[in-house]
N, C-alpha and C positions, 0 to 999 in steps of 0.2 A: 307465733301469735301471742301477744300479751294477754294473760289470763284476766286482766282487769278491763279489757276492751268492752264497750257496751254492745251487746249482741241482741238484736231483736229477732225473735222467732215468730214469724207469721204462721198462725195455725198451730200454736203450741199445745192446744188441748186435743188435737187429733192424734191418730195412731202414730203417724210419722213424726209430727212435731213434738209430741210428748216423749218419744224415744230419744230424739235429738236433745231435748231439754235434760233428760236424765243423764245422758252420757256426757254432756257438757259439764254438769254439776260434778259428776264422778271424776272428771278429768281436771277439776280445779278451777273452772271458769266461774267467776263470782258476780258478774254484772249482766244478768240476763233480763230481758224484757219480754213480757207476753201479755196480750190483751184478748179477752174473750170476744166473740162476735157481738155480744150485747154491749160490751165496752167500746168496741171499735168496729164499725161496719166497713170492711175493706172495699166494698163496692162503692162507697161514698167518697168521691174525689176530694171534697172539701174537708171531710173528717180526717182522711189519711194525710192530707197536706198539713193540717194543724198538728197532728200527732208527730210527724217528722220534724216540724219546726220546733216543737217543744222538747222532744226527747233526744234528737240529734244522735242516732245510733252510729256506731263505727262500722258494724257489720249487719247485714240483713240476710236471713235465711228464709226463703219463701217455701213453706210447707203448707200453705193455705190454698185450697181449691174446692170446687164443687165436684165431687166424685161419685161414681156409682157403676154398676154393672150394665150389661146389655139392655135390660128392661128399662132402667132409669134413663140411659142415654137415648134409647129409641123413643121414649115417651115424652121427654122434655128437652128436645134438641136446642131450642132457643136459650133456655136457662144455662145449659152446659156450655154453649158458645159464649154468650154475652157475659154471664156472671164471672166466668174464669178470666175473660179478657179484662173486665173491669178490675178485678182483684189484682192481677199481675201488672197491668198498666199503671195503676195507682202506686203500687209498691216500687216498680222499676223506675218510673219517672221521678218520683219523690226521692228515691235513693240517689239518683244522678244529681238532682237539684240541690240536695243537701250534702253532697260530697261524701257519701257513704264509700268507705274504702273497698269493701268486699261485698259482693252480692252472690248468693248461691241459689239458683233457680232449680226447683225440682219438677220434673215432668213425668213422662210415662213412655213405655215402649210402643204405645199405640200411635206415636207420631210417625212411625215408619210405614211405607206402602204395604198394602195387604199382601201382595204376592212378591215382596222383595226376597232376594236370595237369602238363604240361611247359612250361618248365623247373621243377625242384623248388625251391619257396620254403621258407624256414625255418618259416613259419607253417603249412605242411601237416602238420607233425608231429602224430601221433595223430588224424588226421581220417578214417582208413579202415583197412582190413585190410592186413597186410604180405604180402610175397612168402613163400609157405610154405617154399621151399627154404632160406631163411636167417633165418626169423623168430626162431629161438632166439638167434642172435647179435644180431639187431636189438633184441629185447626187452631184452637185457642192456645194450646201449649206450644205449637210451632211459632206462633207470633211472639210468645215470651222468649223462646230460644233466640229468635232472630233479633229481638230487641236487645238482649244481652250481648249478642255478637256485634251488633251495630255500635253499642256503647264501647265495647272493648276495642273495636276498630277505630272509631272516631275520637274517643277520649282517652284511650289507653288505660282503661279501668280494669281491675281484676274481677270481672263479672263472668261467672262460669255456670253452665247448665249440666245437671246430672240427670240422666234418664234411667230410672230403675225399671227392672222387670216387674212382674206381678208381686206385690208386697202383701204380707200377712203377718199376724202376730198379736201380741197382747194389745188391748184397747182397740181391737178391730171392730168393724161395723157388722153386726150379725142380723140386721133387719133384712128380711127376705125380699123386700121390694127394691132395695137399693144396694145391697151388699154385693161383693165380688164372689167369684165361684168358691174359693176355698172356705171362707167363713160361713157361707151359705150352706155348704155341704156339712160342716161341723154341726151346725144347728139342726139341719134336716135329719141327719143320722142320729143325733142325740135324742131329738123329740120322738123319732120313730122307735128308738130303743126303749124309752120309758113308756111307750104306748104299745107294749107287747111285741116289739120288733116288727111293726107293720112295714110294708114295702115303701121304698123311697123312690120317687120319680125325679129324674134329673133331665135337664135340657140337652137336646142335641143327640149326636151319635156316640159321643165319648171318644172319638178318634182324634180331635185336634190335640196338638202338642203344646204344652205350656211350661214355662220356667217360673219358679217361685223363690223369693228371697225373704228371709225373716227380717222383720223391721229393725231389730237391733243391729243387724249387719248393714242395713241402709244408713242408720244413724252413724255408724262407724265410718262409712264412706264420706258422709258430710263433714265429720270431724277431720278426716284426712284432707278433704278439699279446703277446709278452713285453715289448716296448719301448713299447707303447701301451696305455692303458686303454680297452678297447673298450666302447662304450656299451650293448651288448646281450649276452645270455648265450649266444647260438647263432649261428654263422656257417658258411655253406657255403664250401668251398675247392675250386676246380677251374679249368678252362680256359674253360668256357662253350661248348665245341665238342664234337660227338660224331660217330661214324661207325658203320656197321654192323659186326657181327662178321666178316662176309664181307670187307668192305673192309680191316679190321684184319689178317685172315689173309693177304690178298694183299700188303699192305704188308710184313708180317713175312717172308713167303715171298721177296719181292724182296730185302729187306735181307740175309737169310740166304744167298740164292743157291740155294734149292731149286727144281728145275725139274720135279718130278713132279706128280701129280694131287692135288687136294684132294677128299676124300669127306666129305659131310655126313651124320651119323647122326641122322636126324630122329626116331628113337625116343627119343633122349635129350632132357632138358628144356632149354628156352631160358632159363628164368628170367624176370625182369621184362622187358617189351617195350622199355622205354626208361628210362634214368636220366641225365637231363641236369640239372646243377645251375644254379640261378639264383645267380650270384655277384655280383650288383649291389651287395650290402651291403659286401662286402670291397673291391670296386672303388671304391666311394664313399669308403671310408676311406683308399685310396691303395695297396692291395696288388694286384699282378697277376702272373700267371705269366710266365716268360721262355723256357722251353725247349719247342720244338715237338715234336709226336709223332714225326716221322721222326728228328729229331736224338736224341731221348730213347731210341728203340728202338735206334739205332745204338750209342749209349753202353752200353746195357744188354747188347746182344749182344757187344760187345767185352769187357765185364766177364765175361760168361758164358764166352767162349772162354779167357780168362786164368785162370778159376777152376774150370772144370768138373771137373777131377780132384780137387778138394777137397770136392765136394758130398757131403753125408751125407743119406741117405733119412730123411725125418721119420717118427718113430714116434708113433702115436696111442694 
């Protein structure tokens, strides 16, 4: 890949997009484009059309999405379905119309059926029903995957979809109403620690198994996909290792230094019992993660401590 190619990163201010931006710069890429949501509303079809016609990017990386945990997905199903489809449809269609050479679409492991065999293989897509608590987001992402596959099939374009496992890291969302499980735990344990180690209440039973990938490793997988023509349209990205939510909570509690009790609210939903990614296809091509879970949580907690006074509550 020519380091002077014009690369547009949709969602460059988010956790994933900003990590991709930083790695591209450190790898010598010089022609990056990013627009904030105030500068360009990706839900607006006309605005996105004008942007593409003016900028004419060579590569598009779609790290833009409306995201959130179980509470946000359950509370705002229409927004999670419609806004994600609007964003990705505008990006994918305008990329095709403006002859974008390469499109990298980022999704989520929630695209796979709730009770699919573990670990999750790419071919399990659309073989059974989804997890009800996040099916709206999952359906939107599946349409993005299929759109890229259709373009690849019909127009022979290098459009590829990467499906990461649960991501976390620096610049994460720590808002307790919209965040995912790992950053939410970091904030809960920290606030309980500074409040005389009061008990921390967590959702569910603690028994579900989850896999977590540090965001810098995700960014590295995007660079890998950028610099190589991947032979298939869909690839899982993860560590290939998981742990129970209870074990995750105890690890975060230890790193934060909270010494109070953990209370499990079994009235709250657990979500999918297990989500472990089969990452053998990416491994076979030569990509592998580098940052372990404990090291990644320590880096994330350090970033949280340095930035907690700047957090803004996310409005839905």
